C-alpha positions in Angstrom: -8.1 27.5 -19.7 -4.3 27.4 -19.9 -1.6 25.7 -17.8 -2.2 28.1 -14.9 -6.0 27.4 -14.8 -5.6 23.6 -15.0 -2.8 23.6 -12.4 -5.1 25.6 -10.0 -8.0 23.3 -10.8 -5.9 20.1 -10.2 -4.5 21.4 -6.9 -7.9 22.6 -5.7 -9.6 19.3 -6.6 -6.9 17.1 -5.1 -6.5 19.1 -1.9 -10.2 19.4 -1.3 -10.7 15.6 -1.8 -7.7 14.8 0.3 -8.7 17.0 3.2 -12.0 15.1 3.6 -9.8 12.4 5.4 -7.3 14.3 7.6 -10.0 16.4 9.2 -11.7 13.2 10.4 -8.4 11.7 11.4 -7.5 14.6 13.6 -11.0 14.8 15.1 -11.2 11.1 15.8 -7.7 11.2 17.3 -8.9 13.3 20.2 -12.1 11.3 20.6 -10.2 8.0 20.7 -8.1 9.5 23.5 -11.3 10.5 25.4 -12.8 7.0 25.0 -9.5 5.4 26.3 -9.3 7.8 29.2 -12.9 7.0 30.2 -12.2 3.3 29.9 -9.2 3.7 32.2 -11.2 5.8 34.7 -14.5 3.9 34.8 -13.3 0.4 33.9 -16.4 0.1 31.6 -16.0 -2.3 28.7 -18.3 -0.1 26.6 -15.6 2.7 26.2 -12.9 0.2 25.2 -15.3 -1.3 22.6 -15.9 2.2 21.2 -12.2 3.0 21.1 -11.5 -0.3 19.2 -14.4 0.4 16.8 -13.4 4.0 16.0 -9.8 2.9 15.7 -10.8 0.7 12.8 -12.6 3.6 11.1 -9.5 5.8 11.9 -7.2 3.3 10.3 -9.3 3.1 7.1 -9.6 6.9 7.0 -5.8 7.3 7.6 -4.9 5.0 4.8 -7.0 6.7 2.2 -5.7 10.1 3.5 -2.1 8.9 2.9 -2.8 7.8 -0.6 -4.6 11.0 -1.6 -2.0 13.1 0.1 1.0 11.8 -2.0 0.0 13.7 -5.2 0.1 17.0 -3.2 3.9 16.6 -2.8 4.3 15.7 -6.5 2.5 18.8 -7.7 4.9 21.1 -6.0 7.5 19.8 -8.4 5.5 19.1 -11.5 3.0 22.0 -11.6 4.4 24.6 -9.3 8.2 24.5 -9.9 8.8 28.2 -9.8 6.9 28.5 -6.5 8.9 25.6 -5.0 12.2 27.1 -6.3 11.3 30.5 -4.8 9.9 29.4 -1.4 11.4 26.0 -0.8 14.1 27.4 1.5 11.4 28.3 4.0 8.4 26.0 3.6 10.6 22.9 3.0 11.3 22.9 6.7 7.8 22.3 7.9 6.9 20.0 5.1 9.9 17.8 5.9 9.1 18.0 9.7 5.5 16.9 8.9 6.7 13.9 6.9 9.7 12.8 9.0 8.5 13.3 12.5 4.7 13.7 12.9 3.6 11.3 10.1 6.0 8.5 11.1 5.1 8.8 14.8 1.4 8.7 14.0 1.9 5.7 11.7 4.0 3.7 14.1 1.8 4.2 17.1 -1.3 3.6 15.1 0.0 0.1 14.4 0.5 -0.4 18.1 -2.9 1.0 18.9 -4.6 -1.2 16.4 -2.8 -4.5 17.0 -1.0 -4.3 20.3 -3.7 -3.8 22.9 -3.2 -7.2 24.7 0.6 -6.9 24.8 0.6 -3.2 25.9 -2.1 -3.4 28.6 -4.6 -0.7 29.4 -2.1 2.1 30.3 0.3 1.2 27.4 -2.7 1.2 25.0 -3.7 4.6 26.3 -0.2 5.9 25.7 -0.2 4.5 22.2 -3.5 6.4 21.7 -1.9 9.6 23.1 1.0 9.3 20.6 -1.4 8.8 17.7 -3.2 11.9 18.8 0.1 13.8 19.3 1.4 12.7 15.9 -1.8 13.6 14.1 -2.1 17.1 15.7 1.6 17.8 15.2 1.2 16.9 11.5 -1.6 19.3 11.3 0.5 22.0 12.9 3.4 21.8 10.5 1.0 21.9 7.5 -0.8 24.9 9.0 2.5 26.6 9.6 3.3 26.2 5.9 0.0 27.7 4.9 0.2 30.5 7.5 3.5 31.6 5.9 1.8 31.8 2.5 -0.9 33.9 4.1 1.3 36.1 6.3 5.0 35.6 5.6 7.4 36.3 8.5 10.9 35.1 9.5 12.3 35.2 6.0 14.6 37.2 3.8 15.3 37.4 0.1 18.8 36.2 -0.8 21.1 37.4 -3.5 19.5 35.0 -6.0 16.0 36.4 -5.4 14.8 33.3 -3.5 13.4 33.2 0.0 15.6 32.1 2.9 14.7 31.3 6.5 16.3 33.7 8.9 14.1 33.3 12.1 12.8 29.8 12.5 10.9 30.7 15.7 9.1 33.6 14.1 8.2 31.2 11.2 7.0 28.4 13.4 5.2 30.5 16.0 3.8 33.3 13.8 0.6 34.6 15.4 -1.3 33.7 12.2 -0.1 30.0 12.7 -1.6 29.9 16.2 -5.1 31.1 15.4 -5.4 29.4 12.0 -4.3 26.1 13.7 -6.7 26.5 16.6 -9.6 27.4 14.2 -8.7 24.4 11.9 -8.4 21.9 14.7 -11.6 22.9 16.4 -13.3 22.3 13.0 -11.6 18.9 12.8 -13.0 18.0 16.2 -16.5 19.2 15.1 -16.2 16.8 12.1 -15.1 13.9 14.3 -17.8 14.6 16.9 -20.6 14.8 14.3 -19.5 11.5 12.6 -19.4 9.7 16.0 -22.8 11.1 16.9 -24.3 10.3 13.5 -23.3 6.6 13.9 -24.5 6.5 17.5 -27.8 8.1 16.5 -28.2 5.4 13.7 -27.6 2.7 16.3 -30.1 4.2 18.7 -32.7 4.6 15.9 -32.2 1.0 14.9 -32.3 -0.3 18.5 -28.7 -1.7 18.1 -25.8 -1.5 20.5 -27.8 0.6 22.9 -25.2 0.9 25.6 -22.6 1.9 23.1 -25.0 4.4 21.4 -25.7 6.1 24.7 -22.0 6.4 25.6 -21.0 7.6 22.1 -23.8 10.2 22.1 -22.7 11.5 25.5 -19.1 11.9 24.5 -19.8 13.1 21.0 -22.3 15.8 22.0 -20.2 17.2 24.8 -17.0 17.3 22.8 -18.8 18.6 19.7 -20.5 21.4 21.6 -17.2 22.5 23.2 -15.6 22.5 19.7 -18.4 24.5 18.2 -18.1 27.1 20.9 -14.3 27.5 20.4 -14.8 27.6 16.7 -16.9 30.7 17.0 -14.9 32.3 19.8 -12.1 32.9 20.3 -10.6 31.2 17.3 -13.0 32.5 14.6 -13.0 35.9 16.1 -9.2 36.3 16.3 -8.6 34.7 12.9 -11.1 37.2 11.4 -9.4 40.1 13.1 -6.0 39.0 11.6 -7.6 38.9 8.1 -8.9 42.5 8.7 -5.4 43.6 9.8 -3.2 41.9 7.3 -5.5 41.1 4.3 -8.1 43.9 4.3 -8.8 43.4 0.6 -9.8 39.8 1.3 -12.2 41.0 4.1 -13.8 43.4 1.7 -14.3 40.7 -0.9 -15.6 38.2 1.7 -18.4 40.7 2.6 -18.8 42.1 -1.0 -18.0 45.5 0.4 -17.2 47.7 -2.5 -17.0 51.1 -0.8 -15.0 52.2 2.3 -17.1 53.4 5.2 -17.3 53.6 9.0 -20.1 51.9 10.9 -19.8 49.1 8.3 -22.7 46.8 7.9 -22.5 43.0 8.1 -24.0 41.3 5.1 -26.2 38.4 6.1 -27.2 37.6 2.6 -27.1 39.1 -0.9 -25.7 38.6 -4.4 -22.5 40.4 -5.3 -22.5 42.2 -8.6 -18.8 42.8 -9.2 -19.3 44.5 -12.6 -21.5 47.3 -11.1 -19.8 47.1 -7.7 -22.8 46.5 -5.6 -24.5 43.9 -3.4 -27.9 43.1 -4.7 -30.9 42.3 -2.4 -28.8 42.6 0.8 -29.9 41.9 4.3 -27.5 44.0 6.4 -26.9 44.5 10.1 -25.6 48.1 10.8 -22.1 48.6 12.3 -21.5 44.9 13.1 -18.7 44.4 10.6 -16.8 47.3 12.0 -17.1 45.8 15.5 -16.2 42.2 14.4 -13.2 43.4 12.4 -11.8 46.1 14.7 -13.6 46.0 18.0 -15.4 49.3 17.5 -18.8 50.0 16.0 -17.6 53.2 14.4 -14.3 51.8 12.9 -13.6 52.4 9.3 -13.6 49.2 7.1 -11.9 49.5 3.7 -13.9 48.5 0.7 -12.6 47.1 -2.6 -12.5 50.7 -3.9 -9.4 51.3 -1.6 -7.3 48.7 -3.5 -6.0 48.5 -7.1 -8.2 46.1 -9.2 -5.2 43.8 -9.9 -4.9 43.2 -6.1 -8.5 42.0 -5.7 -9.2 38.3 -5.2 -9.8 37.0 -8.7 -13.2 35.4 -7.9 -15.0 37.7 -5.6 -18.4 36.0 -6.1 -17.1 32.5 -5.1 -15.2 33.9 -2.2 -18.2 35.7 -0.9 -20.4 32.6 -1.1 -17.8 30.3 0.4 -17.4 32.6 3.4 -21.1 32.9 4.0 -21.6 29.1 3.6 -18.9 28.6 6.2 -20.4 31.1 8.7 -24.0 29.9 8.1 -23.2 26.2 8.5 -20.9 26.9 11.5 -23.9 28.7 13.2 -26.2 25.8 12.3 -23.8 23.2 13.7 -23.6 25.0 17.0 -27.4 25.2 17.2 -27.7 21.4 16.5 -25.1 20.5 19.1 -26.6 23.0 21.7 -30.0 21.4 21.2 -28.6 17.9 21.5 -26.8 18.9 24.7 -30.0 20.3 26.2 -31.8 17.0 25.5 -28.8 15.1 26.8 -28.9 17.1 30.0 -32.6 16.3 30.4 -31.9 12.6 29.7 -34.2 12.8 26.7 -31.8 12.6 23.7 -32.1 8.8 23.1 -35.9 9.0 23.4 -36.3 11.9 21.0 -36.3 10.3 17.6 -36.5 13.6 15.7 -33.3 14.8 17.3 -31.6 11.5 16.5 -32.6 11.8 12.9 -31.2 15.3 12.8 -27.9 14.1 14.3 -27.7 11.2 12.0 -28.3 13.3 8.8 -26.2 16.3 9.9 -22.7 14.7 9.5 -22.0 15.9 5.9 -22.4 19.6 7.0 -19.1 19.8 8.9 -17.3 18.6 5.8 -19.0 21.2 3.7 -18.3 24.0 6.2 -14.6 23.0 6.4 -14.3 22.9 2.6 -16.0 26.3 2.4 -13.6 27.6 5.1 -10.5 26.5 3.2 -11.9 28.0 0.0 -12.3 31.3 1.9 -8.7 31.2 3.1 -7.2 30.3 -0.3 -9.5 32.4 -2.5 -9.0 35.3 -0.1 -5.2 35.1 -0.5 -5.4 35.5 -4.3 -3.9 36.8 -6.5 -0.9 35.8 -4.3 0.8 32.5 -3.7 2.9 33.9 -1.0 1.1 37.0 0.2 2.8 40.2 -1.1 5.8 38.3 -2.4 4.8 36.0 -5.3 1.7 36.1 -7.4 0.0 32.8 -8.3 0.5 33.5 -12.0 4.3 33.5 -11.5 4.5 30.2 -9.6 3.7 27.6 -12.2 6.0 25.3 -14.1 6.7 27.0 -17.4 7.4 23.9 -19.5 4.3 21.9 -18.5 1.5 22.2 -21.0 -2.1 22.7 -20.2 -2.9 19.4 -21.9 -0.5 17.4 -19.7 -2.1 18.9 -16.5 -5.6 18.3 -17.8 -4.7 14.7 -18.6 -3.4 14.0 -15.1 -6.3 15.9 -13.5 -8.8 13.5 -15.2 -6.7 10.6 -14.1 -6.9 11.8 -10.5 -10.6 12.2 -10.7 -11.1 8.6 -11.9 -8.7 7.2 -9.3 -10.3 9.2 -6.5 -13.7 8.0 -7.5 -12.6 4.4 -7.1 -10.9 5.2 -3.8 -14.0 6.9 -2.5 -16.2 3.9 -3.3 -13.8 1.6 -1.6 -13.7 3.8 1.5 -17.5 3.9 1.7 -17.6 0.1 1.4 -15.1 -0.5 4.1 -16.5 2.0 6.5 -20.1 0.7 5.9 -18.9 -2.8 6.6 -17.3 -1.8 9.8 -20.4 0.1 10.9 -22.6 -2.9 10.1 -20.4 -5.2 12.3 -20.7 -2.8 15.2 -18.6 -2.1 18.3 -19.1 -5.5 20.0 -17.3 -7.2 17.1 -14.4 -4.7 16.8 -12.2 -7.4 18.5 -9.1 -7.2 20.7 -5.7 -7.7 19.2 
């Protein structure tokens, strides 16, 4: 497979595994804040219990996220040295800001939130929760800003040595792509957090345990989850899709397996891309909808892959096509589940409807799958570029690191992450078994 293939596999595996944890951290950060706000407003102990319980899960999740995130920084130097040398003058800013400001703020205030409730008092504890939320979401912003530059580079220049230099920090930090990618990503994180909270609450309700806490968690989780599902589809998903159509039209063509340029372009609901013969097999198509979604007009022309040189196509059209359609399909399904749960909640029948509780309990893996598919869509769609239009992926590796060395470390990560995953499941399972009444005050 070569050093390039192994380096891509290692980064893909480690970042996919790592992001299982930050997405829940960022989603739970908002829900912890909601629970604390409701506790302050209503003076109900139930919400304080839920905040303490989910703070324990947050802490476990945060710790594993930190451990699995460290190898990402190492890989920039070990496996992607030429990329780091070329772009470090730009992306180094946001990576440093994420580590020095957002991460340390989140870590410090998480300690206060977990262990300082009695000393801080209700309002001080709420403030600590707000700072955990702010640090978590700022951390996400700086990482998204880094990725957005790789997707749509702005605010830079190429210096006399051929490397990238930052010339407009505001354009870099507040690039339009940053805003919509960040909003789309954070709504997905909230969806993950809401589904996890609702799944545990549904489990309690089905088992007849912690009934007051189950009802409260279901109310909060369903309402927050439905709002996040709505913003995920519109406006964040809509605007992000239009940016892809404007700035990465070849990626849009590959996402839809659209091989020929046309107006009134059809939206592919399902089908199997045959790249060799440049066709979509067994398609179910909706006329003119792709033109409307991409450009706001049913008659707009959408470029197909035939409009671009073969060397500029994403290098795995099939995987990109399926990742995109899995993301969209699951996003629609998650919205339907939350909308149905919200209807039952409004009618005060959710806790009494065991079938709905079973669906909510079993649905929690799907946001993780949808988010993974979404990031695969973004990263596969950017190929063959590391920094879009400026550096190809094949030119970003470390020239003196052998394929065998990268393969060895990849296998090591796989073994280590398996152990970490089992430990995480054990600790979270033990916390859920203890329940919210035993979360304890510190």
